[in-house]
ZADOVO-596487 format. One record per residue: x, y, z of N, C-alpha, C, CB in turn; residue in three letters. Coordinates in pm, 1 decimal. Glycine has a CB too. Example, Ala and Ser with C-alpha at 12.3 -4.5 7.8 and 13.67 -1.06 7.14 Angstrom:
REM residues 2
> nxx nyy nzz caxx cayy cazz cxx cyy czz cbxx cbyy cbzz residu
> 1319.0 -569.0 780.0 1230.0 -450.0 780.0 1320.0 -330.0 780.0 1130.8 -447.3 904.6 ALA;
> 1285.0 -225.0 708.0 1367.0 -106.0 714.0 1290.0 3.0 787.0 1408.4 -59.8 572.5 SER;
END
This chain:
REM residues 83
> nxx nyy nzz caxx cayy cazz cxx cyy czz cbxx cbyy cbzz residu
> -1233.4 -22729.5 21764.2 -1327.0 -22737.0 21872.3 -1314.6 -22609.6 21955.2 -1303.1 -22863.2 21957.8 MET;
> -1428.9 -22554.0 21991.0 -1431.6 -22429.6 22068.2 -1533.5 -22441.6 22180.1 -1464.5 -22308.3 21977.5 GLN;
> -1498.4 -22389.5 22297.4 -1590.7 -22388.2 22410.5 -1684.7 -22269.8 22393.2 -1514.1 -22380.2 22547.2 VAL;
> -1813.7 -22298.4 22391.2 -1914.5 -22193.6 22376.0 -1971.4 -22146.7 22509.6 -2026.7 -22242.9 22287.9 LYS;
> -1983.5 -22240.0 22606.4 -2039.2 -22205.6 22737.7 -1965.6 -22282.1 22846.8 -2191.0 -22236.4 22743.3 LYS;
> -1956.6 -22218.2 22963.4 -1904.6 -22282.8 23084.1 -2014.0 -22272.1 23189.5 -1768.6 -22216.3 23133.5 VAL;
> -2064.0 -22386.1 23232.3 -2174.3 -22390.3 23329.7 -2288.0 -22295.1 23291.4 -2122.3 -22355.0 23469.6 ASN;
> -2320.4 -22292.5 23163.6 -2432.8 -22214.2 23114.6 -2401.4 -22070.0 23079.5 -2538.8 -22215.7 23214.5 GLY;
> -2279.7 -22023.6 23105.5 -2241.1 -21885.1 23075.6 -2167.6 -21882.6 22941.5 -2151.1 -21825.2 23189.9 VAL;
> -2215.2 -21799.3 22849.7 -2154.3 -21788.6 22717.4 -2012.0 -21731.7 22727.8 -2241.3 -21699.9 22625.3 GLU;
> -1920.1 -21793.5 22653.9 -1778.9 -21754.1 22655.5 -1749.8 -21662.3 22536.7 -1686.2 -21879.5 22651.8 VAL;
> -1683.5 -21548.5 22565.0 -1651.3 -21452.3 22459.9 -1503.3 -21451.7 22422.2 -1692.2 -21314.3 22503.6 HIS;
> -1415.4 -21493.5 22515.1 -1271.8 -21496.2 22484.5 -1200.3 -21591.9 22579.5 -1210.2 -21353.7 22494.7 ASN;
> -1074.3 -21619.3 22551.8 -997.7 -21716.1 22629.4 -978.8 -21671.9 22774.1 -862.9 -21739.0 22564.9 LEU;
> -955.0 -21544.4 22796.1 -937.3 -21495.4 22932.9 -1064.3 -21517.3 23014.6 -899.3 -21346.0 22932.6 LYS;
> -1179.6 -21488.5 22956.2 -1305.6 -21510.3 23025.9 -1327.2 -21659.4 23052.4 -1422.7 -21452.7 22944.5 GLN;
> -1292.7 -21743.9 22956.2 -1304.6 -21888.7 22974.6 -1224.1 -21933.8 23096.0 -1257.3 -21963.6 22848.4 LEU;
> -1100.4 -21891.7 23103.7 -1015.2 -21929.4 23216.4 -1071.3 -21876.5 23348.1 -872.7 -21877.3 23195.3 CYS;
> -1123.8 -21755.9 23347.5 -1182.0 -21697.1 23468.9 -1305.2 -21775.9 23513.8 -1219.5 -21549.2 23444.8 GLN;
> -1389.5 -21814.2 23418.3 -1508.2 -21892.8 23452.0 -1469.5 -22027.4 23511.9 -1595.7 -21913.6 23327.9 LEU;
> -1366.8 -22088.7 23457.9 -1319.6 -22216.4 23511.6 -1263.6 -22196.5 23652.2 -1212.1 -22278.4 23419.1 VAL;
> -1179.1 -22095.8 23669.2 -1119.1 -22068.4 23799.8 -1224.8 -22037.0 23905.5 -1020.9 -21952.4 23789.0 GLU;
> -1329.9 -21967.4 23867.3 -1432.6 -21924.2 23961.5 -1542.0 -22027.9 23984.7 -1494.5 -21797.5 23912.9 ASP;
> -1528.4 -22143.8 23925.8 -1630.1 -22248.8 23939.7 -1648.9 -22281.8 24087.5 -1589.9 -22376.6 23859.6 CYS;
> -1773.6 -22280.7 24132.6 -1802.7 -22315.2 24271.9 -1905.3 -22428.1 24279.8 -1853.9 -22191.8 24348.1 ASN;
> -1913.7 -22503.9 24171.2 -2004.1 -22617.9 24165.6 -1922.0 -22746.5 24165.1 -2095.9 -22610.1 24040.5 GLU;
> -1985.8 -22857.7 24195.0 -1917.0 -22986.8 24195.8 -1866.6 -23022.1 24056.2 -2010.3 -23097.3 24248.0 LYS;
> -1949.8 -22997.3 23956.1 -1914.1 -23030.6 23818.5 -1889.4 -22906.4 23735.4 -2022.9 -23114.3 23754.7 ASN;
> -1800.2 -22920.5 23640.3 -1771.6 -22814.4 23544.0 -1823.6 -22861.2 23409.8 -1617.9 -22780.4 23537.5 LEU;
> -1919.3 -22788.9 23353.8 -1980.4 -22827.0 23225.9 -1927.6 -22734.7 23116.6 -2136.8 -22820.3 23233.5 ARG;
> -1873.1 -22796.0 23012.3 -1822.6 -22722.9 22896.7 -1907.0 -22760.4 22775.4 -1671.4 -22753.8 22871.8 LEU;
> -1979.5 -22662.7 22719.7 -2057.4 -22684.3 22598.3 -1971.6 -22644.6 22478.9 -2191.1 -22603.2 22601.2 ASP;
> -1953.1 -22735.8 22384.7 -1866.4 -22712.3 22269.5 -1945.5 -22670.3 22147.3 -1785.9 -22836.5 22238.1 LEU;
> -1874.7 -22615.8 22048.4 -1940.8 -22562.8 21929.4 -2002.9 -22670.5 21840.9 -1842.7 -22483.5 21849.1 ASP;
> -1965.1 -22795.6 21860.0 -2022.1 -22902.6 21778.5 -2132.5 -22977.7 21852.8 -1912.8 -23000.0 21735.9 ASP;
> -2194.2 -22911.4 21949.4 -2304.8 -22964.1 22029.9 -2264.3 -23078.0 22123.2 -2414.3 -23011.7 21939.2 ASP;
> -2135.5 -23098.5 22142.0 -2090.8 -23195.4 22242.4 -2077.1 -23124.2 22375.9 -1955.7 -23262.2 22200.8 ARG;
> -2085.3 -23201.1 22483.4 -2075.7 -23147.6 22618.3 -1973.0 -23230.5 22695.3 -2214.9 -23148.9 22690.0 VAL;
> -1886.2 -23162.0 22767.7 -1789.3 -23227.0 22855.6 -1824.2 -23185.7 22997.7 -1640.3 -23188.1 22818.5 ILE;
> -1836.8 -23284.7 23085.4 -1864.2 -23256.5 23226.1 -1752.6 -23318.8 23308.3 -2004.7 -23311.3 23270.1 VAL;
> -1686.5 -23236.5 23388.5 -1574.8 -23281.0 23471.9 -1608.1 -23259.1 23617.8 -1444.9 -23207.0 23434.8 LEU;
> -1561.2 -23348.9 23703.6 -1564.6 -23324.0 23847.2 -1458.6 -23216.6 23872.0 -1537.4 -23457.1 23932.8 ASP;
> -1501.7 -23098.4 23911.9 -1412.2 -22982.5 23918.5 -1293.5 -23006.4 24011.5 -1489.2 -22859.9 23964.7 TYR;
> -1317.2 -23058.4 24129.6 -1208.5 -23075.8 24226.2 -1110.3 -23183.7 24180.9 -1265.3 -23111.4 24363.9 HIS;
> -1160.1 -23291.1 24120.9 -1071.3 -23395.0 24068.6 -988.8 -23341.6 23951.9 -1152.3 -23518.1 24024.5 LYS;
> -1048.7 -23257.7 23868.2 -977.1 -23200.0 23754.1 -866.0 -23106.6 23801.5 -1074.5 -23123.9 23662.1 ALA;
> -892.8 -23027.6 23904.6 -788.3 -22938.8 23958.6 -673.5 -23020.0 24017.7 -847.0 -22844.6 24066.1 ARG;
> -705.8 -23125.1 24088.0 -603.5 -23210.8 24146.1 -520.2 -23277.2 24035.9 -667.9 -23317.5 24236.6 LEU;
> -586.7 -23327.9 23933.1 -515.5 -23390.9 23821.7 -425.0 -23290.0 23751.1 -615.5 -23451.7 23721.5 ALA;
> -473.4 -23168.6 23732.6 -393.4 -23064.7 23668.3 -267.5 -23036.5 23748.8 -475.2 -22936.4 23651.3 THR;
> -283.6 -23024.7 23879.5 -169.1 -22999.1 23966.7 -65.5 -23110.7 23954.8 -215.1 -22985.0 24112.6 SER;
> -111.4 -23233.1 23954.7 -19.8 -23347.7 23943.1 50.9 -23350.5 23807.8 -96.2 -23478.7 23964.0 ARG;
> -22.8 -23322.5 23702.2 35.4 -23321.5 23566.9 141.4 -23212.5 23555.7 -74.7 -23300.0 23459.9 ILE;
> 110.4 -23093.1 23606.4 206.8 -22982.7 23600.9 334.2 -23020.1 23677.1 144.9 -22853.0 23659.6 LEU;
> 317.7 -23078.0 23794.3 433.0 -23115.6 23875.0 514.5 -23226.3 23807.0 387.5 -23161.1 24014.1 LYS;
> 448.0 -23329.7 23759.5 515.5 -23443.8 23697.1 597.8 -23401.3 23575.6 413.1 -23549.4 23656.0 ARG;
> 546.0 -23309.4 23497.2 613.2 -23267.9 23373.4 689.2 -23136.3 23388.6 511.8 -23254.7 23261.8 HIS;
> 700.0 -23090.5 23514.3 775.0 -22968.7 23547.3 729.2 -22847.6 23465.5 923.8 -22991.9 23524.8 ARG;
> 600.3 -22832.6 23456.7 540.5 -22718.3 23387.9 514.5 -22611.7 23494.3 407.0 -22758.5 23311.2 ILE;
> 570.4 -22492.2 23479.4 561.5 -22392.2 23586.1 422.8 -22331.8 23607.6 656.5 -22282.9 23557.4 PRO;
> 338.6 -22332.1 23507.5 209.4 -22266.3 23520.1 107.3 -22333.0 23429.5 221.0 -22117.0 23486.9 SER;
> -18.1 -22333.1 23472.7 -124.7 -22393.2 23393.6 -171.6 -22302.6 23280.2 -241.4 -22427.5 23482.6 ALA;
> -136.6 -22174.0 23289.4 -177.1 -22080.4 23183.8 -75.7 -21967.4 23175.4 -319.9 -22024.0 23210.3 MET;
> -76.8 -21898.8 23064.4 17.3 -21788.4 23045.8 -20.2 -21670.2 23134.6 21.0 -21745.1 22898.3 SER;
> 77.6 -21586.1 23164.7 57.4 -21473.0 23255.2 -49.6 -21376.2 23208.4 185.6 -21399.2 23272.7 ASN;
> -68.2 -21361.8 23078.2 -169.1 -21267.6 23029.4 -311.4 -21315.3 23058.0 -151.7 -21245.6 22879.9 ASP;
> -328.8 -21442.1 23094.6 -460.9 -21493.6 23128.1 -487.6 -21493.3 23277.7 -476.7 -21633.0 23074.6 LEU;
> -385.1 -21464.8 23356.4 -398.4 -21462.9 23501.3 -452.5 -21328.6 23544.4 -263.8 -21492.2 23570.2 VAL;
> -556.0 -21331.7 23626.6 -613.8 -21209.3 23682.1 -510.8 -21145.2 23774.6 -747.5 -21238.9 23758.7 ASP;
> -488.4 -21014.3 23764.1 -388.4 -20944.3 23845.2 -405.1 -20969.5 23993.4 -394.9 -20796.6 23818.9 ASN;
> -528.1 -20981.5 24041.5 -553.6 -21004.5 24183.2 -507.8 -21142.2 24226.3 -700.7 -20987.3 24213.8 GLU;
> -492.5 -21235.7 24135.0 -460.0 -21373.0 24167.9 -313.6 -21405.9 24145.3 -545.2 -21465.6 24087.9 ARG;
> -232.9 -21312.4 24105.8 -93.9 -21341.4 24072.8 -15.8 -21395.1 24191.6 -26.8 -21217.6 24020.2 GLU;
> -56.0 -21361.5 24312.0 13.7 -21408.2 24431.1 -20.4 -21552.9 24463.0 -20.0 -21320.0 24549.5 GLU;
> -135.8 -21601.8 24414.6 -180.9 -21736.4 24445.0 -116.1 -21837.0 24350.7 -333.4 -21745.2 24436.1 GLU;
> -104.6 -21964.4 24392.7 -55.5 -22068.1 24301.7 -148.3 -22075.2 24181.6 -46.3 -22206.8 24372.9 PRO;
> -92.2 -22089.8 24064.3 -168.1 -22084.2 23941.7 -200.0 -22225.5 23893.3 -91.5 -22006.0 23834.6 ASN;
> -302.9 -22286.6 23949.9 -344.1 -22419.7 23908.8 -486.3 -22410.4 23856.0 -333.8 -22521.5 24026.5 VAL;
> -507.0 -22461.0 23738.0 -636.6 -22452.8 23673.6 -651.1 -22567.9 23577.1 -654.6 -22318.6 23601.6 SER;
> -778.3 -22596.4 23539.9 -800.1 -22697.0 23437.8 -789.8 -22637.3 23299.3 -934.6 -22762.7 23456.3 VAL;
> -770.8 -22511.3 23291.7 -758.0 -22445.2 23162.1 -614.1 -22459.4 23115.2 -799.8 -22294.9 23170.3 CYS;
> -592.0 -22523.9 23004.9 -458.7 -22544.7 22950.3 -446.8 -22471.4 22817.7 -428.9 -22695.4 22932.4 GLN;
> -330.3 -22417.4 22789.8 -306.9 -22355.7 22659.6 -167.3 -22381.9 22614.2 -333.0 -22206.8 22663.9 ASN;
END
């Protein structure tokens, strides 16, 4: 399964996918998959759930450092993008 679009924007690589998710400013996050399925998440609830999951399982980061934008390294790294 591969994500083809995030909120209507075509995805070219994993770093861009994570950036599109992080930059979401809409209530819902829509992920269009390569098999014509669509996943729609409440963005704020998904971020909250991700934070709780990371904390509960003592996972230090939601994504690897190479996917984190240099400008955001100082901020807590919570995202719905998992790898």
